[in-house]
Structures are given as structure tokens and as C-alpha cells.
C-alpha positions in Angstrom: 147.0 47.4 129.3 143.4 47.6 128.2 141.5 45.3 125.8 138.4 46.4 123.9 136.3 44.0 122.0 133.3 44.3 119.7 131.5 42.2 117.1 131.0 43.1 113.5 128.6 41.4 111.1 127.8 38.9 113.9 130.8 36.7 113.1 134.0 38.8 113.1 135.5 39.8 116.5 137.8 42.8 116.6 140.1 43.0 119.6 141.9 46.3 120.2 144.9 46.1 122.5 146.0 49.4 124.1 149.5 49.3 125.6 151.5 46.1 125.5 151.0 42.3 125.6 153.4 40.6 128.0 153.3 38.0 130.8 151.5 40.4 133.1 148.6 41.1 130.8 148.3 37.9 128.7 146.3 35.9 131.2 143.5 38.4 131.2 143.6 38.6 127.4 143.8 34.9 126.8 141.0 33.9 129.2 138.5 36.4 127.8 139.3 35.7 124.1 139.3 31.9 124.5 135.9 32.2 126.1 134.7 34.0 123.0 136.3 31.5 120.7 134.7 28.6 122.6 131.4 30.5 122.3 131.7 30.5 118.5 133.7 33.6 117.5 136.3 32.1 115.2 137.0 35.1 112.9 139.3 37.3 114.9 141.1 40.5 114.1 143.7 41.9 116.5 143.9 45.6 116.1 147.4 46.7 117.0 147.1 50.4 116.3 147.7 51.3 120.0 149.9 48.3 120.8 153.3 49.7 121.9 155.1 46.4 122.6 154.7 42.7 122.6 157.0 40.3 124.5 157.7 36.6 123.8 154.8 35.9 126.2 152.5 38.0 124.1 153.7 36.2 120.9 152.9 32.9 122.6 149.5 34.2 123.4 148.8 35.1 119.8 149.9 31.6 118.7 147.6 30.0 121.3 144.7 32.1 120.1 145.6 31.2 116.5 145.6 27.5 117.3 142.2 27.6 119.1 140.6 29.6 116.3 142.0 27.3 113.6 140.8 24.2 115.5 137.4 25.8 115.6 137.5 26.4 111.8 138.5 30.1 112.1 141.4 32.4 111.7 143.3 35.3 113.4 144.3 38.3 111.4 146.5 41.1 112.7 145.9 44.7 111.6 147.4 48.2 112.1 150.8 46.8 113.1 153.6 49.3 113.8 156.9 48.7 111.9 158.8 47.5 115.0 156.2 44.8 115.7 156.0 43.8 112.0 159.8 43.3 112.1 159.4 41.1 115.2 156.8 39.1 113.5 159.0 38.7 110.4 162.1 37.7 112.5 160.1 35.1 114.4 158.4 34.0 111.1 155.0 34.5 112.6 154.1 36.6 109.5 153.8 33.2 107.8 151.1 32.2 110.3 149.1 35.4 110.7 147.6 37.5 107.9 149.0 41.0 108.6 147.0 43.9 107.2 147.4 47.7 107.1 143.9 48.3 108.5 141.0 46.6 110.3 138.8 47.2 107.2 141.3 45.4 104.9 141.5 42.5 107.3 137.7 42.3 107.5 137.5 42.2 103.7 139.8 39.1 103.7 137.1 37.3 105.7 134.6 37.7 103.0 133.9 34.7 100.8 136.2 34.8 97.7 133.2 34.8 95.3 131.3 37.5 97.2 130.2 40.3 94.9 131.4 38.5 91.8 129.1 38.9 88.8 127.9 35.7 87.1 128.7 36.5 83.5 127.7 33.0 82.2 124.1 34.2 81.7 124.9 37.5 80.0 124.3 37.9 76.3 127.2 38.1 73.9 
């Protein structure tokens, strides 16, 4: 299991998991990510494109990450999830907690303020 992290727009952290998340790998993952959350990174996207499996330990880790980010005013979104893992998230009802997106870019767009890019038409002539 390998984890890769990088920052985008100075406030969105994208974490790519390669392999699986289980009781053997979660400690490394949790410690590093919680450090980043405590350091101010509260907008987190977990890129699951190369994630091959996730155990109940891994699900618990995602919930812990969600709780920490939410406490700090942030949110965790999940992107590029394979159908088996999507089904697991649905069965466990975790799809109600996490935003699940088809791509990292789509998840990143959901972090934008809702009025970003909206035109102010109140000053336009009739």
C-alpha cells in the first residue's frame, strides 16, 4: 500500500491510495492525514482510482478522517471509486456521509463556493 498526497489551490488535499486500506495500512494513513488536518488541511479528496480493496478497518479510518475534518470545519470527498467499493459504501450507508464523485476534478469543483462564477445580473440593463 502506498499513499501519495499533494495540495491543490493551497486548501484542497488530494490523497491517492494505491492498493488497499486495511488494518495493516490504516495506521500509517491515519497518522499522516490527521497531521495534515490538524495543520489546517480540511478539504480532502480521497482518490480511489488505484484502490483495490477496503476492509472494515479502512472504512473506520475513513469515518475517523471525516469526523476530524468536519470538526475542523472541513469535509472529505471520495473520487474515482470502483463499483465494488461503491456498493460497499452503499451497503454500509457511508454514501450518505461522504460525497462520492466520478473524478477528482468533479470532487474539487464541489469545494468551490456555490456562488463562484455566478454573474450578477441585478445591474444589467433590461
